[in-house]
C-alpha positions as CSV (number, residue, x, y, z in Angstrom):
1,M,-3.4,15.1,-17.4
2,S,-1.0,17.4,-19.0
3,V,2.7,16.6,-19.6
4,D,3.7,19.5,-17.3
5,S,1.5,18.1,-14.4
6,R,3.0,14.6,-14.9
7,S,6.5,16.0,-14.9
8,A,5.8,18.0,-11.7
9,V,4.6,14.8,-10.0
10,E,7.6,12.9,-11.1
11,E,10.0,15.6,-9.9
12,Q,8.1,15.7,-6.5
13,V,8.4,11.9,-6.2
14,R,12.1,11.9,-7.0
15,T,12.8,14.7,-4.6
16,T,10.8,13.1,-1.8
17,V,12.6,9.7,-2.3
18,D,16.1,11.3,-2.5
19,E,15.5,13.4,0.6
20,T,13.8,10.6,2.6
21,L,16.2,7.8,1.8
22,E,19.4,10.0,1.7
23,G,21.2,7.5,-0.6
24,T,21.0,4.7,1.9
25,V,18.7,2.5,-0.3
26,S,18.8,1.9,-4.0
27,W,15.6,2.5,-5.9
28,T,14.2,2.9,-9.4
29,L,11.3,5.0,-10.7
30,T,9.6,3.7,-13.8
31,E,6.8,5.5,-15.7
32,T,3.6,3.4,-16.2
33,A,0.4,3.9,-18.2
34,D,-1.3,5.4,-15.1
35,G,1.6,6.9,-13.2
36,Y,4.8,5.5,-11.7
37,R,6.3,2.4,-10.1
38,L,8.9,3.0,-7.4
39,S,10.9,-0.2,-6.7
40,L,13.0,-0.8,-3.7
41,D,14.6,-4.0,-2.4
42,D,11.8,-4.8,0.0
43,R,8.8,-3.1,-1.5
44,E,7.2,-1.7,-4.6
45,L,5.0,1.4,-4.7
46,E,2.5,2.1,-7.4
47,I,1.6,5.8,-7.8
48,D,-1.5,5.9,-10.0
49,C,-3.4,8.9,-11.4
50,H,-7.2,8.8,-11.5
51,D,-9.7,11.3,-12.8
52,G,-11.7,12.9,-10.0
53,P,-14.7,15.1,-9.8
54,E,-14.6,18.5,-11.7
55,E,-11.6,17.4,-13.8
56,A,-9.4,17.1,-10.7
57,V,-6.5,14.6,-10.7
58,H,-6.3,12.2,-7.8
59,W,-3.3,10.1,-6.9
60,V,-3.5,6.7,-5.2
61,L,-0.4,5.1,-3.6
62,T,-0.4,1.3,-3.4
63,L,2.2,-0.5,-1.3
64,R,3.2,-4.0,-2.4
65,A,5.6,-6.5,-0.8
66,D,6.5,-10.0,-2.0
67,G,4.1,-9.4,-5.0
68,E,1.1,-8.8,-2.7
69,T,-0.8,-5.6,-2.1
70,V,-0.2,-4.5,1.6
71,S,-1.9,-1.1,1.7
72,K,-3.5,1.6,-0.4
73,F,-3.5,5.3,0.4
74,G,-5.4,8.1,-1.1
75,P,-6.8,9.5,-3.2
76,Y,-4.7,12.7,-2.9
77,E,-5.5,15.8,-4.9
78,S,-2.2,17.5,-4.3
79,T,1.4,16.4,-4.8
80,E,2.3,17.7,-1.4
81,K,-0.1,15.3,0.4
82,L,1.0,12.5,-1.9
83,A,4.7,13.3,-1.0
84,D,3.8,13.3,2.7
85,Q,2.3,9.9,2.5
86,L,5.1,8.6,0.3
87,E,7.7,9.8,3.0
88,T,5.7,7.9,5.7
89,V,5.6,4.7,3.6
90,L,9.3,4.9,2.7
91,T,10.3,5.2,6.4
92,S,8.0,2.6,7.8
93,D,8.5,-1.1,8.1
94,V,6.3,-3.3,5.9
95,F,3.9,-5.4,7.9
96,Y,1.0,-7.5,6.7
97,T,-1.1,-10.3,8.0
98,V,-1.8,-13.5,6.2
99,C,-5.2,-14.9,7.1
100,C,-6.5,-18.3,6.6
101,D,-9.9,-20.1,7.0
102,G,-10.2,-22.2,10.1
């Protein structure tokens, strides 16, 4: 992926987070080898880039809480669809079920 494409995604993520959280929650965005990590007090979001068919770039959003993967979303081919899902995940409560044998 080109540097320009990566910069566009970073800008889209920053804009989406700023507009969605409106300064009510502190957060950090860190660049990773495959994309970005968005850290909030109660959750962490991994935004990873994967090669798709015909040289398309696909983005996968992974929601983690308490160090565990809660949900995965995607793949998304456009930053707009990624931003829509990001907004939903940012404004939703984090729920997950712990299962056991028995």
